[in-house]
C-alpha positions, 0 to 999 in steps of 0.5 A, spaced: 558 684 129 557 687 137 552 683 142 547 686 145 550 687 151 556 691 147 552 696 145 550 697 152 556 698 154 559 703 148 552 707 150 549 705 143 543 702 146 540 706 153 540 702 159 540 703 167 547 702 169 549 702 175 556 700 176 562 700 172 569 700 172 575 697 167 572 690 166 565 690 167 559 694 166 552 692 171 545 694 169 538 694 170 535 686 167 530 689 162 525 683 164 526 682 171 525 675 174 525 679 182 524 686 184 532 686 185 535 683 178 542 686 175 546 684 170 553 684 170 557 683 164 564 684 163 567 689 158 570 683 153 566 680 149 566 672 150 560 668 148 559 663 152 561 660 159 564 654 154 568 660 151 572 662 157 579 661 157 584 661 163 586 669 161 579 670 163 579 667 170 580 674 173 574 677 170 569 672 171 572 673 179 571 680 179 563 679 176 562 676 182 566 680 187 562 686 184 555 682 185 557 682 192 559 689 193 551 690 189 548 685 194 550 690 199 549 697 196 542 694 194 541 692 202 540 684 200 546 682 202 543 679 209 537 677 207 540 674 201 541 673 194 542 668 187 547 669 182 546 666 176 550 664 169 546 661 163 550 657 157 547 655 151 539 654 149 538 649 154 541 654 160 537 659 157 542 663 155 539 669 150 544 674 149 551 671 146 556 675 151 556 671 158 553 675 164 552 674 171 545 675 174 544 678 181 536 676 184 534 678 190 528 682 195 524 676 196 525 669 197 527 666 191 525 658 190 528 652 188 529 648 184 530 655 179 526 652 173 
């Protein structure tokens, strides 16, 4: 069964898509935790970070590069931003499809949770 994010990628579920290419799609988080909260999701379904293979290394690097580009376009790069991957239950991963959170637009606190 396709993940929620695959359904968004396939346009079966609506989302505000802000970027896409042949490897990833980026869209607004439906429950934003900061003024800027975007998700960068690979088109390839990979359930968790624990499921990454050596072939997926370039996808993860591309996700981070896209996040950097979006931070610049969204004018949060200079002030600063945070990138987050969650993994499994204790990491609070809620969708079994890896995704990178891009958060910014305010001063973020630490520790995060």
